[in-house]
N, C-alpha and C positions, 0 to 999 in steps of 0.2 A: 312765712312759708318755711318748710323744712327742705333739706336737700334730698336728692335721690338716694344718697347713701343710707338714709334712715329707713328706706323702704326696700322690699324685695324687688328684684328687677322685673320688668315687663316680660310677658311671655305671649306666645301665639294663642289667641283666644278663639280660634275657629271651632274648637271642641265646645260642647255644651258646658256652661259654668253653673255651679250650684250656689244657693244662697241660704242663709239662716238669719232670722230676725229674733232678737231678744228684747222683750218689751217690759217696761216698768211703769207703774203709776196707774192713772185713771182710765175710764172707758174711752176718753178722747184718744189716748195713746193706743189703746187696743184697736180702735177703729182706724187710726192713722196707719198702724202697722198692716192692716188689711189693704190699705191703699198702697203702701210701700211694696207689699208682696205682689199686688196687681201690676204696679209699674215695672218691677223686675221681671215678672213673667212675660209682660208685654214686650220687654226688651230681649227676651230669649233665654233668660235664666230659668232654672228649675229648682224646686225645693230640695235641700239636702235630705238624706235619709234621717229618720229619727235617731236621737242619741248620738249625733255626729260630734258634739262637743268641740266645736270650733274647727272641724275638718272641712267645712264648706269653703268654696272659693271666695265668697263674699259674706262677711259677718256684719250685720247691721245692729247697732244698739239704739233703741228708741227710748230715750232717757226721761227721767222725772226729776224735778228740782225741789220737790216738796220737803223731803227729809233733810235734816242737818248733815247726815253722813252720805248723802246721795253721791257726791263726787268721789269719796273714798271707795264706795262700792264699784263705781264705774272704773276708776283707775286700777283697782284690784283685778277686775275682769280683763281689762286691757293688758295688764301685766302678764296675766295667765296666757294670753294669746300671743304675746311678743315672740317667744321662742318658736311657736308653731309657724308664725308668719315668716320668721327668718329662715326656716327650713323648707318653706313651700313657695317657690317662685310663682308670682302672679296672684297670690292671695291678697285680698283687700279688706280693710276694716273701715266702716263708716259709723259716725256717731251723729245722731239727730235728736230731736225732741227738746224739751224744756231746758235741760242742763246745757245742751249745745247752744241754744239761743242765749243763755245767760253767760256761759264761760267763753264762747267764741275761740279766740286765738290761744287761750290758755291750754286747751286740750292738746293741740299739736306740740306745744312747748313741753308739756308734761309727758306726753306719749307720742314721740315723733314718728312712730311707725304707723300712726293713723293716716289713712289716705284721704278721707272725706269728712268734713264737718258741715252739717246743714241744719237749718233752724225749723221752727214750727210753721213758718209762713211759706216755705218753698220746698215742701217734701217732693213735689213733682220734678225737681231737678236732679234727684238722686242718680238715675241711670246716666245722665249726661255728665255729672260730676265724677262718677266712677270711671267712665271712659276717658275723660280729660286727665284724671290723675294717672291712669294707666299709660296714656300716650306721653304726657309731659314728665312723668316720673317724679312728681312732687305733689304735696298735699294740696287739696282744694278746699278752701274755707269760704263758704258763701252763706251769709245770714241775711235774709230779707227783713226789713223793718216793718213791713206791713204785708197783709195777705196778697199773694200774687193771683191766685185763683181759688175759688171755693173748692175744698177737697172733693166734693161730690162729682166734680168734672173729671176726676182721675179714675183710671181703671182700678178695679178692686178684685182681690182674691178673698172672698168671704170664707170664714172658718166654718160656717154652718150652712147646710142646704135648706133648712127649714126656719131659721130665725136670723134676723139681720138688724144691725145698727143702722139708723138713718139720722144723719146729722142735720139739724135744723138751724143751728147757729154756731158761730165760733166766737171766742173771746168773752170778756166779762167787763161790765161797767162798775162793779163793786170795788170797794177800797178796804176790804178787811185787813186788819193790821198784821195778821199772821200769814197772809197769803201772798205769794209772789206770782201766781198764775196770770193775773191781768197784765202784769208787766211783760210777760213772756208770750202770752197768747193774743194780747192786744185788746182793743175795744170790741164790744159786741158787734158782730155783723150777722144779719139775718138773711136766710135764703128766701126767695119768693115762694109763697104758698103753692103756686102751681108747679114749681120745680120739685118741691118736696113730694107732693101728691103723685106727680108723674114718676118719680123714682120708686115710690111705694107700689104703684100699680105695676111697674115693670118687674119689681121683685116678686109680687104675687103671681104674675104671669110665669115666672120661673119656678114657682112652687113654694115660695116663702109664705108661711101662714102667721108668723109673729114678727112684729117690728118693735124696736125700742127707739123712741125719739130721743135724740142726744143733743145736749147743749151744756156749756159750762154753767149756765144759769138758765135752764131750759124754759121755765115758765115766764122769763122776761122776754121771750120771743114776741116780737111786735114793736119793741121800743125803737128798733132801728128803722122800721118801715112805717111808724106812726099809727099803730093800731093797738090799743091797750087790750083788746079782747081777741087778738090774733091767735093766741095759743088755744083758748077754748074753742074757737072756730076751727082750728086745725084738728083738734081732737074729734069734733063732730064730723068733719069732712072725712076723717079716717073711718068713721063708722059707716060710711056709704060705699066703701070699697068692697066689692063682692070678692069673697075668698079670703079676706083678711080677718083672721079669727081672733087674734090677740094683739092689743096695743098697750105698750108700757112707755114710760118716760123717766129720764133721770138726767140731772138732779135738780129739783126745784129749789127756790129760795123762799123762806117764809114771807119776806117783804112783798113778793109779787104773787103770792098765792091768794087769788081773789075768788069771790063767791061764784063767778061765772065758770071758773075752772072746776070747782067742786060739782056744780050742776052738770057740766059736760061729762065729767067722769061718771056721775050717777046715771045719766040719761043715755049714754052711748054704750050699747051692749058689748061691743068688742074692746072697750077700754077696761082693763083688768082692775079688780078691787085691791090694788096694791099702791102704796105711796112711800117713797123714800124722802123724808123731810128732815134735813140737817138741823139739829139743835145747837150743837157746839158747847153751849153752857146754859144752865138754868138760872144763873145769877144775873140780875139786871146790871149791876156795876161791871161785871166781867163782859157781858154782851156789849156794853158801851165802850169798854176799853178795846174790845175786838173790832169795834166799828160795825157791829151788826145793827141793822135798822129795825129791829123788833125787840120786844121784851117778853118775859115769861108769860104774862097774861095773854098777849097776842098769839104766842105759839100754841098755848093750850087751847085757846079759842078756835084755832084752825083745826086742831085734832078733834075737838068736840063737834065741829060742823061736819067734818069728814065722816065721823062715826055715825052722826045722825042721818046723813044722806046715804052712806054705804056701810051698813051695819057689820058686814063681814070683812071689811077692809083690813089688810095686814099692813101696819105702818112700821117702817124702820127708820133709823136715824144715824147721824154721826155725832160723836161727843169728844171734845178735847179736855183732858184732865191736866191741871197744873199750869194753866196759862199764867203769865207773869202777874203777880199781885193777887192771885186767887187765895182767899182765906178758907178756913174750915167752914165758916158760915156760907160762903159762896158755894163751896162744894156740896154742902147739905141742900142747897137750893137745886142743884143739878139732880141729886138723888130724889128730891121731891117731884121734879118734873118726870123723871123716869117712872116713879110709882104711879103718878097720875095718868101719864100717857099710855103706859103699858105697851111698850113697843114689842113687836114680834121679834125684832132683832135690832141690835145696836152695834155699830162699828166704832169701837172705842180706841182712842189714841192718847198716848202720853205726849204732852206738848213738846215739840221739837223746834229748835230755832231754825227758821228759814233765812239764810243769809240774804240780806237785801230788803228785809221786811221791817217795818217799824217795831213790831213786837220783839224782834231780836235784840233791840237796843233799850228796851224798857227796863226800869228798875223793878225790883221785886221778883226776880227769877227764882223759881221754887226749887229747893234742894231735891235731887233725884230720889232720895229715900222717901221724902214726903209724897212726891208724885206717884211713886210706885205703890205706896200703901193706899192712897186714894184710888188709884187705878184698880187695884185688886178688890176693894170694896165695891166699886161700881160694877165690875165684871161679875162679881158674885150675885149682886142684886139683879142684874139684867138676866143672868142665867136662870135664876129662880123664876122671874117673870116670863121669860121665853118658854120655859117648860110648862108653867101654868097655862099660858095662852095656847100652847100646842095641845095640851090635854083637852081643851074645849073642842078640839077637832075630832076626837075619838067618837065614832058612830056616824060621822057625816059621810055622805056619798059625794065623791068628787070626780070631776073630769080632769084627767092628767094629760098633758102633752108629753109624750115619751121623749126623754132626753138622751143625749149621747155623751158618755164619759163622766156623768155626774155621780154614779154610784160606784165608788172605788172597790167595794166588796161584792158587787153584783155577781161576779163570776163564781165566787166561792159559795155565796148564799143562794144561788139560782134565782135571783131576783132581777128586776129591771127598775129603772128610776124615771120619775117624771116630775113635772111642776104643776101644782094646782093653779087655778086662776089667780089666787092671792100670792102666788110664787113660792109657797112652801114646798120643800123638797119631800117627795114621797117615794119610798121604796116599796115595790109591790111584787107579789108572787108572779113568776113568769108563766103566762098562759100556754096552753098547748099549741094554739095557732101562732103563726109568725106575727111579731109586732116590731115595727121599724121606728127609729127616731123620727119624730114628726107626726106619727100616728097618735090617735087619742084613745085612751082607755078610761073606763068608768070603774071605780073601786070604792070600797068602804074602809075607812080608817079604823084600825084596830088597836094601835099603840102609838104613844107619843114620847119622843125624847126631846131634849132642849133644842136640837138643831135639825131634826127630821121627824117624819111620820112613817109608820109602817101600815101597809094594807096586806095582812097575812092570809086573808081568805081568797077565794077564787075571783078572778077578774069578772066583773059583771057584764061588760060590753067592750068590744074592740071596734073602733071605727078607722078604717084605712083612709088615708087622706092624700091629697095632692102633694103635701109636704113630705109625706113618707115616700111617695113615688120619686120626688126630687132627690131625696137622700139615697134611694136605691140606684137611681141613674148615676149619681156622683160616685157612689161606691163601685159600680160596674166600670165606670170610666177610669177610676184609679187602678182597678185590678188589671185593666187592659194595657196600662202603661208598662214600660220596661221596669224591671225590679229596681227599687232604690230611687226612683225619680220623684214620686210624689207621696211616698209613704211616711207617716209619722211626722217628725220634727217637733221641737219644743213649740207648743201652740202659743199663739198670741192671744188666744181667748175666744171662747164661743159666747155670743150674747146670751147670757142667762137671764131668765125672767127675774129671779131674785137678785138683788144687787150684790153679787159676790165680791165685787170691789166697790168701795164706797163712791158716792157720786162726786164728780168734779174734784178729784184729788183730796177728798175729805175736807174740802174747804168751802163748799157752797153754803 
C-alpha cells in the first residue's frame, strides 16, 4: 500500500462527480468498460464532457496485457495525469483489466498516485474500492483469483441504442504459446442458455436490433456445461427471437468450428453471413509451435465449407507475422492461405513478446527488420485481395443498418454510413427523408475501395425501425440533460458488425 501523501487529499463529494474510462484491447474489454460505466452511473457518477483529457473526477484505465509495451503505454498515461491529480483535490485514478490482473502491486509502486487497482474478475467492486480509497486515503489493490459474478449481472451503460454486445462466456481453456489471456481471464465459464436469451430478449424490448455474441473462444461455448452443440443451438434460438434482426459472434477458434455451427449459420436467417476466423499462421510447424490445435488443411477446409453453405459470406482473420522460428518458407505458407482463403479483411500483427508466455522465451526470435519486411508483403497482398473482393459487390443491392459515427467524412461528403449484412462498411448518399442510426436502407453499390463501398445513387428504400426509435429516444434524453453531463467523452466503442478490433485480443 502507498501512503496518503502520494495521493491528493479527500474532499467533500456531495457534488456530482464525473468519470472517464479509457479502454485498450479486445471486445471483452470494450464490453467490460460498458459494465464499468454502468456501475459508476449506478453509484451516482456522470460522464465527463467529451475531450476532457483527464479533467474528470475519476479516470479509469481498462488495460490490455497483449502487447510487449503495454505497461510502458500505461505508465506514460499515468505520468501524464500525475500533475493534474496533484492540482485537483479529490481526483481519483483507477487501473483495471488484464495488465492490472498481471502486475498487481507493481502499479502502485511505479505510480503511487493511483488510487485503485482491480482485476478482470472483480470489476463489480470498482465503486466500493473508489469510496474506500477516498475515505482511507490510501490505495486499494484488490485482485480476485477467480470470477466473483458473471459480468452480465452488473449494470451496463451501453454505447449504442441499436446494437449490443452479449457475453456468453468468459475465460479460455486454450494454451497458445503467444497468449497470456487465459492466465488473466481464467478458465472458460459459460452462462446458462436461458440467461443469455433472456438478456437478448430484454435488449430487443429496449429497441436493440443487432447483438454480437461475445466470448474469448466463443464457439467453445458448451464445454463448461457439457453440451458440444450448445453454440449452434444458441444461434438457432436467437433466430426465434422476434424483433432481433441481426446476430453476429466473435471470436471463434478453428478447433471448435464444427459442421453444426456452419449449418446453424446458413439456416438461421438473422445470423449474418460474416465470420471472423483467426488463422495466426499458415505454416503447420509454426502452428504447432504456437500450440494451435489445427493445421493449414483443416483451416482451409472450414473456409471451403462455409463458402459452400453461405456463398456471400465475408470472412476475416487475424495473422501474426514473425513468430519465433518462422522461416521464409513458413511465411510463404501464410501467404498461400491468404491467397486461397481470399479474406475480406485481415487484422495483421507483427509478433510482440507477451511477458509471461512461453513464446517470449523461445529460441529463434526474428529480427525486427525481417518481421517488418514480411509484414509489409502480407499487408500488400491482403489489400489487393480485399479490393478485388469488394469490387465483386459493385452492382449488388444491399440492406444496410445505418450506423452512428462510422463515416468520418460523412458531414463533408453529405453521405451517411451503414453496415451490410456481411458487415462491409458502405457510405451512401443521404436521402431527403430523415434516416436515423438503427434504421435500415436499401442501396445499390456503385464503387469499391479496399476498405469500404460507395452507393452513390439514390437510396432505394428507407425502413424506419424500433432501433431507430430507440436511438431517437436516447438522443432526446441526452439533450434534456444539463449541458456537459452526458455529451461526448472518449468512447469505449460501439459494437460494430465488422470486427473493427480483432477477436479475443488477436489471439483466438
